[in-house]
N, C-alpha and C positions, 0 to 999 in steps of 0.2 A: 516416384520419389515422394516421401512423406513431407508434409508442410513444416518448415522451420518456424518455431515459435520464438518471437523476440519480445522482450519487455524492457522497461527502464528501471532505474535503481530505486524508484519510489515504491516498487513492489516489496522491498525489504526482504528479498530472498537472498540467502547467503551464497557465497561462491560455491560451496560444497553442494548445496541444493540445486543451483543452476546447472552445475556440471552433471549431477546425477540424472536430471531430467532432460539434459541436452538443450537447454534454453540459452539463447544469446541475449546480451544485455547492453543497453546504452546508458550512459550516466548523466544525471543532472549535475550541475556545478555547485560547489559550496565555497564561498569566500570567507576565509578565516584568517585573522591577523594579517590582512593585506595580501594574502596569497590565494589564488584560485586552485581548487582541487576537484578531482573527478570522484564523485560520490561512489563509495564502495571499492575504489581502486587504490588511490594513494592517500586516502584519509579514512580512518576507521570511525565508526559511531562513538566508540569509547573516547577517542581524542576530542570529538566535538562536545560531548557531555562534560568532560573534565574542564574544557575551556569555558563552557557556559557557567559551570559552578564557580569559576574564577572571575566571572563578570563579562566575559566576551559575548558579543552578539553576532553570531555568524549570519551571513546572508546567502540566499540561494538563487540560482537562475536555471532556466529550462535547458533541455537538450537543444543544440543548435540545428538549424536546417542543414548546415554543412555536414554535421555528424550523421544525420539521417541519409543524406545523399550518398555519402561514401559507403555506408553499410548497405543500403538498398541496392546501389549500383553493383556492388560486389556480389550480392545474391543473384541479381538479374543476369550478370555475366556468366555465372555458374549454372544458369537455368534452374535455380533453386526456388520453388514456390515458398512463400513465407507470409506470416501474419504478425504484424506488430500490434500488440495489445498494450494500450496506453493508459497511463495515470490519468485520473479524473481531469477533464478539460475545465472544470469549474475551479480547480486548485492550481493549475499550471498551464502555461501556453505551449507545453511540449506537444500535446496532441495536435494543435493547430499547425505547428511547424512541420510535423510529420505529414499532415494532410496536404499541405502545400507541395511538399516534395513528392508525395504520392501522385498528385495530379500532373505535375511536370513530367515525372518519369513514365507515367502511363501514356502520355503523348509521345514521348521519345521512343518508348518500347511497348507498343500496343499489344504485343503477345505475352508480355510478362504477367506472371500469375502471383499476385500479392494483394494485400489489403491492409488497411489501418482501421482499428476500431477503438472507440472510447469506452472504458469500463465504468466511468463515473465512480470509481473506487480508489482506495488508497491503502498504503501499507500492506499488511498481510491479507486484507480483504481483497485487494488487487492481486496479491501473490497467490492466493488460493485459486483464483480464476485462471491465472497463468499455469499453475500446476495441473489443473484438470484439463486444460487445453493441450498441454504437452502429453498427458496420458492418452488423450483421444487421438492426437496426431500419430502417436506410436502405433495406434490401431489402424492407421492409414485413412483417417477421416479426411474428407475432401475439404478444400478451402471454404466452400459454401457451408458445409456442415459445421465447421469450426466457428465460423462467424455466428451462426445460429446458436451454437452451444455457448459461446462466450456471452452473447447477448442475454441469454436466459440467466446465466449465473450472475452477470452484472446487475440485472434487474432485481434479483432476489438476494443480493449479498447485504447482510446487516453489519453495521459498524457500531460498536459501543465503546467509548473510551473516556478515560479520566486522566487528569494531569496532577502532578504533585505540587506545582507552583504556578499560580494564576498569572504571575508577571510575564511568563513567556507568551501566553495567549494574548495578554494585554498588548505586548509589542506588536503582535500580528493583527491587532484590531478586533479580536474575537470577544474580548470583554473590555470594559472601560477601566481606566486607571483607578477610579474609586472602587469599582467592583473588585478589582484585584486586591486592593489594599484591605478592604473590609473582609473579603473572603479569606485572605491569609490570616487575619487576626482571629477569625471565627473557625479556622480550620475547615472551611467549606470546600468540598470536592465537587467540581462541576462534572456532570455526566453529559456527554455529547454524543450525537450520532451523525450519520451522513444522509442527507436528503437531496436526491437528484445531483449528487456529486459535491454538494456543499457541506461544510461543517456547520452543524446547527446545535446550539445548546438545548438540552433536553430537560435536565433537572439539576437542582443544587442540593447536595447531600452533605451532612456533617459527619466527618470521620471516615477513615479508610475501610473499616469493617462493614459499615453500612453501605458504602458504595459498591463493594463486591457483592453483598447480599442482593442489592437492587439489580446489578447486572445479571445475576442468576435468575431473578424473577422475570426480567425483561426477556431473557433468553427463552425461558419457558413459555412466556406469552407469545413471542414472535416466531420462535423457531419451529420447524416441522421436520419430521424424519431425522431427528438428531442422532439416533443410534447408528445410522448409516453414514453420517457425515465425517469428513475431516474438517475440524474446526481449527482456528488459529488464535494465538495470543501473541501480541508483540509488546515489547517493553523498552523503555528508555533507560537502559543500564540498571534494571531493577529485576534481575532474574528470579530472586527468591519470591518476590511478590507475584510474579507471573506464574511460578510453580504453585504458589498457594491458591491462586484462582483456578489453575488447571486441576488441582486436587479436588476443589469444590465442585467443579464441572464434572469430573470423572465420577465422583460419588453420586451426583444427582442424575446425570444423563447417560453415562457410559458410551460416549461417542466412539466411532471407529478409530479415530486418531486425533491427537491434539498436537498441532505443530507450533512450537515456540521459537521465536527468533527476536533479535533486537531491532527496534525501530532504527532505520538507517539515518545517516547524517542529514540528508535533504529534508526529511520530514521532522526528524528530531530537532533540527535547528529552530523550528517553530513551536513544537510541542514541549520540548525541554526534558531534562532528566526526570525520571520517576513516572513517566507516562505509562499507562497500561491500557491496551486496546484488545477488544474481543471481536471475533468475526465468525459468522455462521450464515447458513442459508435459511430463508424464511418460507421456503416452499419445498415441494418434493425434490429430493436430492437426485441429481442425474450424473 
């Protein structure tokens, strides 16, 4: 029996993509207008972005230990080996919740074949890792092989992203209130990346055209084997800009595939509408 791949909603993979690749998903929670929602199930990213444009400030919470226990126990009862590939532990407590349940269930069911692994990745950077693992699982890769495969892609996954409005990052403590105010006045676009699972400011760039140009330059500097890669672009309800960046990348690098999807509600609640993020591997593509 092949290993079932499980991810969470911070992978920003659509229902159609999850179904196509046979991946199961658990959902982070999003609190909007006093009501708790399941990210990707009863609340669309578009609804969150529209609410944020109207001044709402949604909050998020991790997948609960109970959610993991129910899903993991179901797989164990069916004698189904599985691998839960998790959202960065530096950005959410979801991974830790899953690890606690993993330890408990392995004591209860010592013969169960499953594992929990931290990607230190987010959005479609995380999603790309999930898709490659699903492809390898279909080739009947063992659980041990999949863990090694996921670890490699997690170690070498690059994240480059920018936001349209600094005030959303300010709410989350990524920039100060003063920086957000001055940046908005000067139309400064922050360029950020992920370092060991954490969001880290990289550069401050003036103007949208310049930030896309810089993203391409950094992709050329950091990326390897780009022609063989499936890369990804996620966006906060800004599909035309995502397609614009994709066109620039296609012209420069001609990658094997460019996957575009919307930043989901859980991550979008912190990054805000207008976010554009780019993901690729900085080492040999496997």
